[in-house]
C-alpha positions as CSV (number, residue, x, y, z in Angstrom):
1,M,0.0,0.0,0.0
2,K,1.4,3.4,-1.1
3,T,1.7,6.0,1.7
4,K,1.2,9.7,1.2
5,F,5.0,10.1,1.2
6,H,5.4,7.5,-1.5
7,L,2.8,9.1,-3.7
8,V,4.5,12.6,-3.3
9,L,7.8,11.0,-4.1
10,L,6.5,9.4,-7.2
11,H,5.0,12.6,-8.3
12,V,8.3,14.4,-7.9
13,I,10.1,11.7,-9.9
14,A,7.5,12.0,-12.7
15,V,7.9,15.8,-12.8
16,V,11.6,15.6,-13.0
17,L,11.6,12.9,-15.7
18,S,9.1,14.8,-17.7
19,F,11.2,17.9,-17.5
20,Q,14.3,16.0,-18.5
21,Q,12.5,14.6,-21.5
22,F,11.1,18.0,-22.4
23,S,14.5,19.7,-22.3
24,D,15.9,16.9,-24.4
25,G,19.5,18.0,-23.7
26,K,19.2,21.4,-25.5
27,V,21.4,24.0,-23.8
28,M,21.5,27.8,-24.1
29,M,24.6,29.7,-22.8
30,E,24.4,33.4,-22.2
31,Y,27.2,35.6,-20.9
32,I,25.9,38.5,-18.8
33,G,27.2,41.3,-16.6
34,A,30.6,42.1,-18.2
35,T,30.1,45.7,-19.4
36,G,29.2,47.2,-16.1
37,R,25.6,48.2,-17.3
38,P,22.8,47.6,-14.8
39,V,21.7,44.5,-16.6
40,T,19.3,42.1,-15.1
41,F,18.1,38.4,-15.7
42,D,14.5,39.4,-15.9
43,P,14.0,40.5,-19.5
44,V,16.0,37.8,-21.0
45,P,13.6,35.3,-22.7
46,I,14.0,31.8,-21.3
47,D,12.2,28.9,-22.9
48,D,11.5,26.1,-20.5
49,G,12.2,23.6,-23.1
50,V,16.0,24.2,-22.8
51,D,18.7,24.1,-20.2
52,F,19.5,27.8,-19.9
53,H,22.9,28.7,-18.4
54,F,23.6,32.3,-17.5
55,I,27.4,33.0,-17.3
56,L,28.2,35.7,-14.9
57,S,31.1,37.8,-16.2
58,F,33.6,37.8,-14.4
59,A,35.1,36.4,-11.3
60,I,38.8,37.5,-11.4
61,D,41.8,36.6,-9.2
62,A,43.1,40.2,-9.1
63,D,42.3,43.3,-7.0
64,A,40.5,46.4,-8.4
65,S,43.8,47.6,-10.0
66,G,44.4,44.3,-11.8
67,N,47.1,43.1,-9.5
68,P,47.2,39.2,-9.4
69,Q,45.9,37.7,-6.1
70,N,47.2,34.2,-6.3
71,G,44.0,32.4,-6.9
72,N,41.9,34.6,-4.6
73,F,38.9,35.4,-6.8
74,S,36.4,38.3,-6.4
75,P,33.1,38.9,-8.4
76,Y,33.4,41.9,-10.7
77,W,30.1,41.4,-12.7
78,A,27.3,43.9,-12.7
79,S,26.2,44.9,-9.3
80,T,22.7,44.2,-10.4
81,L,23.3,40.5,-10.6
82,T,22.9,39.8,-6.9
83,P,22.6,36.6,-5.0
84,D,18.8,37.4,-4.5
85,A,18.5,38.0,-8.3
86,V,20.2,34.6,-9.0
87,S,17.8,32.8,-6.6
88,S,14.9,34.6,-8.0
89,I,15.4,33.7,-11.6
90,K,16.2,30.1,-10.8
91,A,13.1,29.8,-8.7
92,R,11.0,31.1,-11.6
93,H,12.7,28.9,-14.1
94,P,13.9,25.5,-12.8
95,N,15.8,24.9,-16.0
96,V,18.1,27.8,-15.3
97,K,21.7,27.4,-14.0
98,A,24.2,30.1,-13.2
99,L,27.9,30.0,-13.7
100,A,30.9,32.3,-12.8
101,S,33.2,33.0,-15.7
102,L,36.8,33.2,-14.6
103,S,39.0,36.2,-15.8
104,G,38.0,37.6,-19.1
105,W,40.0,39.9,-21.2
106,S,40.6,42.8,-18.9
107,L,39.6,44.6,-15.7
108,G,39.1,48.3,-16.3
109,G,42.1,49.3,-18.4
110,T,44.3,46.4,-17.2
111,V,44.7,43.4,-19.5
112,L,44.4,40.2,-17.5
113,R,46.8,37.5,-18.0
114,W,47.4,33.9,-16.8
115,Y,50.5,34.0,-14.7
116,T,52.5,31.0,-13.6
117,P,51.9,30.6,-9.8
118,A,55.0,30.3,-7.7
119,N,53.2,27.4,-6.0
120,P,50.6,25.9,-8.2
121,N,49.0,23.9,-5.3
122,L,48.6,26.9,-3.2
123,W,46.9,28.7,-6.1
124,I,44.5,25.8,-6.5
125,S,43.8,25.8,-2.8
126,N,43.1,29.6,-2.8
127,A,41.0,29.3,-6.0
128,F,39.0,26.5,-4.5
129,S,38.2,28.3,-1.2
130,S,37.5,31.7,-2.9
131,L,35.3,30.3,-5.6
132,K,33.4,28.0,-3.2
133,S,32.5,31.2,-1.2
134,I,31.4,33.0,-4.3
135,I,29.5,30.0,-5.6
136,T,27.7,29.5,-2.2
137,T,26.9,33.2,-1.8
138,Y,25.5,33.6,-5.4
139,H,23.8,30.2,-5.5
140,L,25.9,29.3,-8.6
141,D,26.0,25.9,-10.4
142,G,29.4,26.0,-12.1
143,I,32.3,27.9,-13.6
144,D,33.4,28.9,-17.1
145,I,37.1,29.2,-17.8
146,D,37.8,32.4,-19.9
147,Y,41.5,33.2,-19.5
148,E,42.5,35.0,-22.8
149,N,46.2,36.0,-22.5
150,F,49.0,33.6,-21.8
151,P,52.8,33.8,-21.3
152,R,55.1,32.0,-23.8
153,H,55.4,29.2,-21.1
154,N,52.0,28.3,-19.6
155,E,52.4,24.7,-18.6
156,S,50.8,25.4,-15.2
157,F,47.5,26.5,-16.8
158,G,46.2,23.0,-17.6
159,Y,47.2,21.5,-14.3
160,C,45.9,24.3,-12.1
161,I,42.5,24.7,-14.0
162,G,42.0,21.0,-14.4
163,E,42.7,20.2,-10.8
164,L,40.4,23.1,-9.7
165,I,37.5,21.8,-11.7
166,T,38.1,18.4,-10.5
167,M,38.2,19.4,-6.9
168,L,35.1,21.6,-7.2
169,K,33.2,18.7,-8.9
170,N,34.4,16.0,-6.5
171,Q,33.4,17.9,-3.5
172,S,29.9,18.7,-5.2
173,V,30.5,22.5,-5.2
174,I,29.7,22.6,-8.9
175,T,27.9,20.4,-11.4
176,V,28.9,22.0,-14.6
177,A,32.2,23.4,-16.0
178,T,32.9,25.0,-19.4
179,I,35.8,26.5,-21.2
180,A,35.9,29.3,-23.6
181,P,38.9,29.2,-26.0
182,F,39.4,31.3,-29.1
183,Y,41.7,31.1,-32.0
184,I,44.8,32.7,-30.3
185,T,44.3,30.7,-27.1
186,V,43.4,27.4,-28.5
187,L,46.6,25.6,-27.7
188,P,46.6,25.9,-23.8
189,Y,42.8,25.0,-23.8
190,I,43.5,21.9,-26.1
191,D,46.1,20.8,-23.5
192,L,43.6,21.4,-20.6
193,F,40.9,19.5,-22.5
194,N,43.2,16.6,-23.4
195,R,44.1,16.1,-19.7
196,Y,40.8,17.0,-18.0
197,G,38.1,16.6,-20.7
198,D,36.1,14.2,-18.5
199,V,35.3,17.1,-16.1
200,I,34.5,19.6,-18.8
201,D,30.9,19.6,-20.0
202,Y,30.9,22.2,-22.8
203,V,33.4,24.1,-25.0
204,N,32.2,27.7,-25.6
205,H,34.5,28.4,-28.4
206,Q,34.4,32.0,-29.4
207,F,33.7,31.5,-33.1
208,Y,33.2,35.2,-33.7
209,T,36.8,35.6,-33.3
210,D,37.6,33.2,-36.2
211,K,36.9,36.0,-38.7
212,V,34.3,34.0,-40.6
213,K,31.4,35.9,-42.2
214,T,29.5,33.3,-44.1
215,P,27.8,30.0,-43.2
216,Q,30.3,28.0,-45.3
217,G,33.1,29.7,-43.3
218,Y,31.5,28.9,-40.1
219,L,31.2,25.3,-41.1
220,K,34.7,25.1,-41.8
221,A,35.8,26.7,-38.5
222,F,33.4,24.4,-36.6
223,Q,34.9,21.4,-38.3
224,L,38.3,22.4,-37.1
225,R,37.2,23.0,-33.5
226,V,35.4,19.7,-33.1
227,E,38.5,17.8,-34.2
228,Q,40.5,19.7,-31.6
229,F,38.0,19.2,-28.8
230,D,34.8,17.1,-28.9
231,K,32.0,17.4,-31.3
232,E,29.5,16.5,-28.5
233,K,30.7,19.4,-26.4
234,V,31.5,22.2,-28.8
235,L,28.8,24.8,-29.0
236,P,28.3,27.2,-31.9
237,A,28.7,30.8,-30.7
238,Y,27.4,34.3,-31.7
239,E,28.4,37.8,-30.6
240,V,25.5,40.3,-30.7
241,N,26.4,43.5,-32.6
242,G,30.0,42.3,-32.7
243,R,32.5,40.3,-34.7
244,G,32.2,37.4,-37.0
245,I,29.1,36.1,-38.7
246,Q,26.2,38.5,-38.1
247,G,22.4,38.7,-38.5
248,D,20.3,35.8,-39.8
249,A,23.4,34.3,-41.5
250,F,24.2,32.8,-38.1
251,F,21.0,30.7,-38.2
252,D,21.8,29.7,-41.8
253,A,25.1,28.5,-40.4
254,L,23.3,26.5,-37.8
255,A,21.1,24.8,-40.4
256,L,24.2,24.1,-42.5
257,L,25.9,22.4,-39.5
258,Q,23.0,20.2,-39.2
259,R,23.0,19.3,-42.9
260,N,26.6,18.3,-42.6
261,G,26.0,15.9,-39.8
262,F,26.4,17.9,-36.6
263,D,23.9,17.8,-33.8
264,V,23.2,21.4,-32.9
265,N,22.1,20.8,-29.3
266,G,23.3,24.1,-28.0
267,V,24.2,27.8,-28.6
268,M,26.4,30.3,-26.8
269,I,25.7,34.0,-27.1
270,Y,27.8,36.9,-26.0
271,S,26.1,38.8,-24.5
272,A,22.8,39.7,-22.7
273,D,24.2,43.2,-22.1
274,A,24.2,43.9,-25.8
275,S,20.9,42.1,-26.6
276,A,18.5,44.5,-24.9
277,S,18.9,46.9,-27.8
278,D,17.3,44.4,-30.2
279,N,14.8,42.9,-27.7
280,Y,16.8,39.6,-27.4
281,Y,16.1,38.7,-31.0
282,Y,19.1,36.2,-31.0
283,E,18.1,34.4,-27.9
284,K,14.7,34.0,-29.0
285,R,15.7,32.7,-32.5
286,S,18.3,30.4,-30.9
287,Q,16.0,28.8,-28.5
288,A,13.3,28.3,-31.2
289,F,16.0,26.7,-33.5
290,L,17.1,24.3,-30.7
291,L,13.6,23.3,-30.0
292,N,12.7,22.7,-33.6
293,S,16.1,21.0,-34.5
294,T,16.4,17.2,-34.6
295,S,19.4,14.9,-34.2
296,V,21.0,13.7,-37.4
């Protein structure tokens, strides 16, 4: 005989399973908060049929002047993206996750660089502790790795970042980890992925930096990147009012990827800060494409 508790439990399991079936593994990644504008989550269109990941930009292991802090990270994203705001958007949309992106290009006028720690294990320990605090405070689910400048010798990057992600996952601090290489930085990220690919969930390759303007050029770039990483993890990317392919040609490129045998199960957009000016057209179109696309 089923008790009331068992009936409630069965209902919860059914809801979870139905949601997983509905989302069907489609993922939308959206960077937010990097420009300093008072951007919020609320106006961003979120379709409940996709797994929607907001990537807060950025958590940086530097002080306000850009001086390295040996793995002690602080949040520098828009002040409007508060812990309460994260909790609220996740409560309204159970399919939403929030990640902290690490580093980015610059802090104010200071270009940020990966630096070789004097003691890599101390850097990892500091990074784990400081990020765990940020993740707990802001109710985050993961991290995105976006270091964009490297010294000639950067052998420590793969080890430090790979061990950091592994530790955060093994101790259940995060459930998702992504990396964001682009054409200049691809080599250290390939090294990282080759060594720690099992703990990396998605590759947010910045295809808009590959200087491709046409669907055919996008296809060629995508073919290269999936050879370097993993075709199941690489997401096509778009920069709103920015570089690379622009306008509806991006969706022509997505359709071309499908016709050439690639499952387009996700999209990365940079960024929500820029999207307000066109009423989030690309977020809407991208989610519609994902929900109407089929595996090949």
